[in-house]
Residue frames as a rotation matrix with the C-alpha (Angstrom) as fourth column:
MET 1
0.584 0.810 0.059 0.02
0.812 -0.584 -0.005 0.02
0.030 0.051 -0.998 -0.01
LYS 2
-0.192 -0.807 -0.558 3.01
0.703 -0.510 0.496 2.19
-0.685 -0.297 0.665 -0.20
ILE 3
-0.856 -0.122 0.503 2.23
0.502 -0.434 0.749 3.51
0.127 0.893 0.432 -3.62
GLU 4
0.076 0.974 0.213 -1.45
0.718 -0.201 0.666 4.26
0.692 0.102 -0.715 -2.76
SER 5
0.520 0.098 -0.848 -0.47
0.774 -0.473 0.421 6.15
-0.360 -0.876 -0.322 0.43
TRP 6
-0.518 -0.766 -0.381 2.09
0.510 -0.633 0.582 8.22
-0.687 0.107 0.718 -1.41
LEU 7
-0.681 0.338 0.650 -0.33
0.603 -0.245 0.759 8.91
0.416 0.909 -0.037 -4.18
PHE 8
0.403 0.915 0.008 -3.02
0.708 -0.317 0.631 10.17
0.580 -0.249 -0.776 -1.89
GLY 9
0.340 -0.406 -0.848 -0.52
0.759 -0.414 0.502 11.95
-0.555 -0.815 0.167 0.40
ALA 10
-0.770 -0.608 0.194 0.79
0.582 -0.544 0.604 13.89
-0.262 0.578 0.773 -2.61
GLY 11
-0.046 0.836 0.547 -2.79
0.802 -0.295 0.519 15.05
0.596 0.462 -0.657 -3.15
VAL 12
0.621 0.179 -0.763 -2.40
0.694 -0.579 0.429 17.29
-0.364 -0.796 -0.484 -0.06
PHE 13
-0.279 -0.813 -0.511 0.67
0.391 -0.583 0.713 18.91
-0.877 -0.001 0.480 -1.58
PHE 14
-0.790 0.144 0.596 -1.34
0.566 -0.203 0.799 19.51
0.236 0.969 0.079 -4.82
PHE 15
0.043 0.982 0.185 -4.65
0.810 -0.143 0.569 20.60
0.585 0.126 -0.801 -3.51
ILE 16
0.301 -0.014 -0.953 -3.50
0.772 -0.583 0.253 23.05
-0.560 -0.812 -0.165 -0.72
PRO 17
-0.683 -0.596 -0.423 -1.56
0.256 -0.737 0.625 25.27
-0.684 0.319 0.656 -3.23
VAL 18
-0.686 0.539 0.489 -4.41
0.559 -0.039 0.828 24.99
0.465 0.842 -0.275 -5.74
THR 19
0.338 0.811 -0.478 -6.74
0.936 -0.235 0.263 26.27
0.101 -0.536 -0.838 -3.04
ILE 20
-0.010 -0.403 -0.915 -4.48
0.487 -0.801 0.347 29.28
-0.873 -0.443 0.204 -2.53
ILE 21
-0.940 -0.332 0.085 -4.13
0.208 -0.357 0.911 29.98
-0.272 0.873 0.404 -6.24
TYR 22
-0.332 0.880 0.339 -7.94
0.778 0.052 0.626 29.65
0.533 0.472 -0.702 -6.68
GLY 23
0.326 0.467 -0.822 -8.49
0.875 -0.478 0.075 32.07
-0.358 -0.744 -0.564 -3.84
PHE 24
-0.443 -0.559 -0.701 -6.28
0.205 -0.824 0.528 34.67
-0.873 0.090 0.479 -5.38
LEU 25
-0.942 0.047 0.332 -7.83
0.329 -0.051 0.943 34.17
0.061 0.998 0.033 -8.79
THR 26
-0.034 0.997 0.073 -11.37
0.754 -0.022 0.656 34.68
0.656 0.078 -0.751 -7.38
GLU 27
-0.449 -0.277 0.850 -10.13
-0.235 -0.880 -0.412 37.45
0.862 -0.385 0.330 -5.07
TRP 28
-0.975 -0.033 -0.220 -11.37
0.185 0.426 -0.885 35.38
0.122 -0.904 -0.409 -2.13
SER 29
-0.571 0.820 0.036 -14.98
-0.812 -0.559 -0.168 36.03
-0.117 -0.125 0.985 -2.97
GLU 30
0.294 0.669 -0.683 -16.14
-0.700 0.637 0.322 32.49
0.650 0.384 0.656 -3.93
TRP 31
-0.202 -0.437 0.876 -15.96
-0.971 0.204 -0.122 30.52
-0.125 -0.876 -0.466 -0.76
VAL 32
0.723 0.566 0.396 -17.66
-0.517 0.824 -0.232 27.34
-0.457 -0.037 0.889 -1.91
GLY 33
0.832 -0.463 -0.305 -14.83
-0.068 0.459 -0.886 26.48
0.550 0.758 0.351 -4.33
ILE 34
-0.096 -0.887 0.451 -12.14
-0.718 -0.252 -0.649 27.45
0.690 -0.386 -0.613 -1.85
LEU 35
-0.053 0.138 0.989 -13.62
-0.919 0.381 -0.102 25.34
-0.391 -0.914 0.107 0.90
GLY 36
0.915 0.401 0.038 -14.38
-0.337 0.813 -0.475 22.40
-0.221 0.422 0.879 -1.56
ILE 37
0.538 -0.763 -0.357 -10.85
-0.174 0.314 -0.933 22.20
0.825 0.565 0.036 -2.83
LEU 38
-0.274 -0.584 0.765 -9.47
-0.852 -0.221 -0.474 22.61
0.446 -0.781 -0.437 0.72
LEU 39
0.273 0.389 0.880 -11.65
-0.768 0.638 -0.044 19.69
-0.579 -0.664 0.474 1.97
VAL 40
0.924 -0.054 -0.379 -10.52
-0.244 0.679 -0.693 17.61
0.294 0.732 0.614 -1.07
GLY 41
0.011 -0.999 0.040 -6.95
-0.478 -0.040 -0.877 18.18
0.878 -0.010 -0.478 0.06
GLY 42
-0.236 -0.023 0.971 -7.92
-0.967 0.100 -0.233 17.11
-0.092 -0.995 -0.046 3.66
LEU 43
0.745 0.589 0.314 -9.76
-0.547 0.808 -0.218 14.02
-0.382 -0.009 0.924 2.47
ALA 44
0.665 -0.576 -0.476 -6.73
-0.242 0.437 -0.866 13.05
0.707 0.691 0.151 0.31
GLY 45
-0.309 -0.824 0.474 -4.51
-0.734 -0.110 -0.670 13.41
0.605 -0.555 -0.571 3.44
MET 46
0.059 0.470 0.881 -6.78
-0.929 0.348 -0.124 11.34
-0.365 -0.811 0.458 5.56
ILE 47
0.946 0.309 -0.095 -6.98
-0.318 0.840 -0.439 8.53
-0.056 0.445 0.894 3.04
GLY 48
0.299 -0.923 -0.242 -3.13
-0.309 0.146 -0.940 8.65
0.903 0.356 -0.242 2.53
ALA 49
-0.344 -0.447 0.826 -2.62
-0.918 -0.027 -0.396 8.48
0.199 -0.894 -0.401 6.31
TYR 50
0.459 0.587 0.668 -5.03
-0.726 0.680 -0.099 5.55
-0.512 -0.439 0.738 6.65
LEU 51
0.944 -0.122 -0.306 -3.37
-0.135 0.705 -0.696 3.55
0.301 0.698 0.650 3.80
GLY 52
0.012 -0.986 0.167 0.08
-0.528 -0.148 -0.836 4.31
0.849 -0.078 -0.522 5.21
PHE 53
-0.264 -0.022 0.964 -0.89
-0.948 0.191 -0.255 3.00
-0.178 -0.981 -0.072 8.70
THR 54
0.730 0.602 0.324 -2.67
-0.511 0.796 -0.326 0.00
-0.454 0.072 0.888 7.20
GLY 55
0.713 -0.539 -0.448 0.27
-0.257 0.393 -0.883 -0.80
0.652 0.745 0.142 4.91
ARG 56
-0.279 -0.870 0.407 2.56
-0.776 -0.045 -0.629 -0.79
0.566 -0.491 -0.663 7.94
ARG 57
-0.004 0.436 0.900 0.21
-0.903 0.386 -0.191 -3.02
-0.430 -0.813 0.391 9.91
ILE 58
0.815 0.466 0.345 -0.34
-0.274 0.834 -0.479 -5.79
-0.511 0.296 0.807 7.22
GLY 59
-0.110 -0.950 0.293 3.05
0.069 0.287 0.955 -5.73
-0.992 0.126 0.034 5.59
MET 60
-0.695 -0.301 -0.653 3.90
-0.596 -0.267 0.757 -6.18
-0.403 0.915 0.006 1.92
ARG 61
0.484 0.790 0.377 1.23
-0.251 0.538 -0.805 -7.36
-0.838 0.295 0.458 -0.47
PRO 62
0.037 -0.438 0.898 2.09
0.747 0.609 0.266 -9.11
-0.664 0.661 0.350 -3.77
GLU 63
0.743 0.322 0.587 1.08
0.645 -0.580 -0.498 -5.91
0.181 0.748 -0.639 -5.63
ASP 64
0.920 -0.390 -0.046 3.89
-0.322 -0.816 0.479 -4.03
-0.224 -0.426 -0.877 -3.71
ARG 65
0.184 -0.869 0.460 6.69
-0.078 0.454 0.888 -6.41
-0.980 -0.200 0.016 -4.70
PRO 66
0.143 -0.168 -0.975 8.39
-0.937 -0.340 -0.079 -6.30
-0.319 0.925 -0.206 -8.10
ASP 67
-0.773 -0.533 -0.344 9.16
-0.610 0.773 0.174 -10.08
0.173 0.344 -0.923 -7.96
ALA 68
-0.344 0.766 0.543 5.63
-0.464 0.364 -0.808 -11.20
-0.816 -0.529 0.231 -7.10
GLU 69
-0.992 0.105 0.070 3.86
0.118 0.567 0.815 -13.74
0.046 0.817 -0.575 -9.24
ILE 70
-0.497 0.860 0.118 0.20
-0.599 -0.438 0.670 -13.45
0.628 0.262 0.733 -10.26
HIS 71
0.080 0.584 -0.808 -0.90
0.262 0.769 0.583 -16.58
0.962 -0.258 -0.092 -8.37
GLU 72
-0.783 -0.425 -0.454 0.26
0.531 -0.078 -0.844 -14.94
0.323 -0.902 0.287 -5.03
GLY 73
-0.874 0.476 0.096 -2.67
-0.482 -0.827 -0.288 -12.65
-0.058 -0.298 0.953 -5.15
ALA 74
-0.343 0.744 -0.574 -5.23
-0.203 0.538 0.818 -15.48
0.917 0.397 -0.033 -5.67
GLY 75
-0.757 0.159 -0.633 -7.69
0.585 0.597 -0.549 -16.58
0.290 -0.787 -0.545 -3.07
GLU 76
0.213 0.919 -0.332 -10.43
0.976 -0.181 0.124 -15.15
0.054 -0.350 -0.935 -0.91
GLN 77
-0.617 -0.423 0.663 -10.63
0.442 -0.884 -0.153 -11.37
0.651 0.199 0.732 -1.22
GLY 78
-0.875 0.330 0.355 -13.32
-0.485 -0.587 -0.648 -10.80
-0.005 -0.739 0.674 1.34
HIS 79
-0.661 0.737 0.142 -16.88
0.691 0.672 -0.266 -11.82
-0.292 -0.077 -0.953 2.24
PHE 80
-0.847 0.461 -0.263 -19.62
-0.524 -0.806 0.277 -10.08
-0.084 0.372 0.924 0.21
SER 81
-0.352 0.837 0.419 -23.38
0.277 0.520 -0.808 -10.77
-0.894 -0.169 -0.415 0.05
PRO 82
-0.997 -0.049 0.061 -24.32
0.072 -0.263 0.962 -10.90
-0.031 0.963 0.266 -3.65
TRP 83
-0.435 0.900 0.013 -28.02
0.749 0.354 0.560 -11.31
0.500 0.253 -0.829 -2.77
SER 84
-0.449 0.131 -0.884 -28.26
0.766 -0.452 -0.457 -8.51
-0.459 -0.882 0.102 -0.35
TRP 85
0.200 0.538 0.819 -30.78
0.774 -0.600 0.205 -5.64
0.601 0.593 -0.536 -1.08
TRP 86
0.595 0.109 -0.796 -29.66
0.705 -0.546 0.452 -3.52
-0.385 -0.831 -0.402 1.90
PRO 87
-0.552 -0.798 -0.241 -26.90
0.585 -0.577 0.570 -1.62
-0.594 0.174 0.786 -0.04
LEU 88
-0.600 0.430 0.674 -29.56
0.574 -0.356 0.738 -0.54
0.557 0.830 -0.033 -2.60
VAL 89
0.513 0.833 -0.205 -31.92
0.754 -0.324 0.571 0.65
0.409 -0.448 -0.795 0.15
LEU 90
0.218 -0.542 -0.812 -28.99
0.696 -0.497 0.519 2.53
-0.685 -0.677 0.269 1.93
GLY 91
-0.810 -0.521 0.269 -28.08
0.547 -0.508 0.665 4.15
-0.210 0.686 0.696 -1.42
LEU 92
-0.143 0.840 0.524 -31.70
0.675 -0.305 0.672 5.18
0.724 0.449 -0.523 -2.02
ALA 93
0.683 0.372 -0.628 -31.86
0.727 -0.428 0.537 6.69
-0.069 -0.824 -0.562 1.52
CYS 94
-0.316 -0.836 -0.450 -28.64
0.626 -0.540 0.563 8.67
-0.713 -0.104 0.694 0.82
ALA 95
-0.771 0.116 0.626 -30.07
0.525 -0.440 0.728 9.90
0.360 0.890 0.279 -2.44
GLY 96
0.329 0.944 0.026 -33.26
0.720 -0.268 0.640 10.92
0.611 -0.191 -0.768 -0.58
GLY 97
0.347 -0.215 -0.913 -31.18
0.785 -0.466 0.408 12.80
-0.513 -0.858 0.006 1.91
PHE 98
-0.793 -0.607 -0.059 -29.51
0.435 -0.631 0.642 14.87
-0.427 0.483 0.764 -0.89
LEU 99
-0.415 0.746 0.521 -32.93
0.602 -0.204 0.772 15.30
0.682 0.634 -0.364 -2.51
GLY 100
0.473 0.642 -0.604 -34.20
0.874 -0.258 0.410 16.66
0.107 -0.722 -0.684 0.86
LEU 101
-0.185 -0.604 -0.775 -31.50
0.651 -0.667 0.363 19.19
-0.736 -0.437 0.516 0.90
ALA 102
-0.930 -0.170 0.326 -32.54
0.368 -0.457 0.810 20.41
0.011 0.873 0.488 -2.49
ILE 103
-0.506 0.802 0.319 -36.32
0.161 -0.275 0.948 20.49
0.848 0.530 0.011 -2.33
GLY 104
0.461 0.665 0.588 -37.45
-0.525 -0.331 0.784 20.31
0.716 -0.670 0.196 1.27
PHE 105
-0.455 -0.778 0.433 -35.72
-0.780 0.113 -0.616 19.65
0.430 -0.618 -0.658 4.50
TRP 106
0.175 0.617 0.767 -38.48
-0.886 0.438 -0.150 17.33
-0.429 -0.654 0.623 5.79
VAL 107
0.819 0.094 -0.566 -37.41
-0.436 0.743 -0.507 14.71
0.373 0.662 0.650 3.17
THR 108
-0.242 -0.970 -0.033 -34.03
-0.550 0.165 -0.819 14.47
0.800 -0.180 -0.573 4.86
TYR 109
-0.329 0.125 0.936 -35.73
-0.914 0.206 -0.348 13.25
-0.236 -0.971 0.046 8.07
VAL 110
0.774 0.616 0.145 -37.60
-0.537 0.760 -0.366 10.52
-0.336 0.206 0.919 6.21
ALA 111
0.615 -0.568 -0.547 -34.43
-0.256 0.513 -0.820 9.48
0.746 0.644 0.170 4.36
GLY 112
-0.368 -0.772 0.518 -32.46
-0.793 -0.031 -0.609 9.50
0.486 -0.635 -0.600 7.66
GLY 113
0.104 0.453 0.886 -34.92
-0.802 0.565 -0.195 7.07
-0.589 -0.690 0.422 9.19
LEU 114
0.960 0.181 -0.215 -34.74
-0.278 0.728 -0.627 4.87
0.043 0.661 0.749 6.12
ALA 115
0.251 -0.947 -0.202 -30.91
-0.504 0.050 -0.862 5.02
0.827 0.318 -0.464 6.27
ILE 116
-0.397 -0.365 0.842 -30.85
-0.916 0.222 -0.335 3.95
-0.065 -0.904 -0.422 9.91
VAL 117
0.493 0.577 0.651 -33.15
-0.527 0.793 -0.304 0.99
-0.692 -0.193 0.696 9.13
ALA 118
0.902 -0.203 -0.380 -31.09
-0.253 0.465 -0.848 -0.01
0.349 0.862 0.369 6.12
LEU 119
-0.107 -0.984 0.146 -27.80
-0.719 -0.025 -0.695 0.23
0.687 -0.179 -0.704 8.01
ILE 120
-0.171 0.096 0.981 -29.19
-0.883 0.427 -0.195 -1.92
-0.438 -0.899 0.012 10.79
GLY 121
0.829 0.538 0.155 -30.56
-0.391 0.755 -0.526 -4.41
-0.400 0.375 0.836 8.29
TRP 122
0.645 -0.651 -0.401 -27.28
-0.351 0.214 -0.911 -4.61
0.679 0.729 -0.090 6.46
VAL 123
-0.322 -0.805 0.499 -25.17
-0.873 0.049 -0.485 -4.99
0.366 -0.591 -0.719 9.71
PHE 124
-0.357 0.201 0.912 -27.40
-0.659 0.638 -0.399 -7.69
-0.662 -0.744 -0.096 11.19
GLU 125
0.210 0.424 -0.881 -28.08
-0.957 0.273 -0.096 -9.44
0.200 0.863 0.463 7.91
TYR 126
-0.257 -0.438 -0.862 -26.15
-0.327 0.878 -0.349 -12.55
0.909 0.193 -0.369 9.08
SER 127
-0.934 -0.128 0.334 -27.64
-0.351 0.149 -0.924 -12.62
0.068 -0.981 -0.184 12.55
ARG 128
-0.233 0.909 0.347 -31.15
-0.434 0.222 -0.873 -13.70
-0.870 -0.354 0.343 11.58
GLY 129
0.549 0.585 -0.597 -32.97
-0.791 0.135 -0.596 -15.75
-0.269 0.800 0.537 9.03
ASP 130
0.983 -0.085 -0.162 -31.34
0.001 0.888 -0.461 -18.44
0.183 0.453 0.873 6.85
HIS 131
0.290 -0.956 0.050 -27.80
0.214 0.014 -0.977 -17.18
0.933 0.294 0.208 7.29
ALA 132
0.674 -0.077 0.734 -27.70
-0.672 -0.475 0.568 -16.75
0.305 -0.877 -0.372 11.09
HIS 133
-0.153 -0.829 -0.538 -24.67
-0.227 0.559 -0.797 -18.20
0.962 0.000 -0.274 12.71
């Protein structure tokens, strides 16, 4: 994960100067763009730091070594539920939240309730029904 952490970490050193340049070009009058670019730089820094800490914790992956073979990366990549409907419900709730910000704030409350139900359903999906452990 060394390359990924350096890539995202370099985003900080790109976006912070771009924020300052953008501020001078707009004469510091357009705060949405300034704040947006600044937040993108902060997000890149957080992702780079996370990947750096995770890379130190788990060690070298086959993708990080130049002498690695393709078969070294084979195997289980994680546990995913291909039949689960909860990610779709959670995505619709998030879309409803953004829609509520645009047309009426009351929609955000309804979408927030749906998001809580969807998140609980997704987390406890393997705790009940046919797939309970």
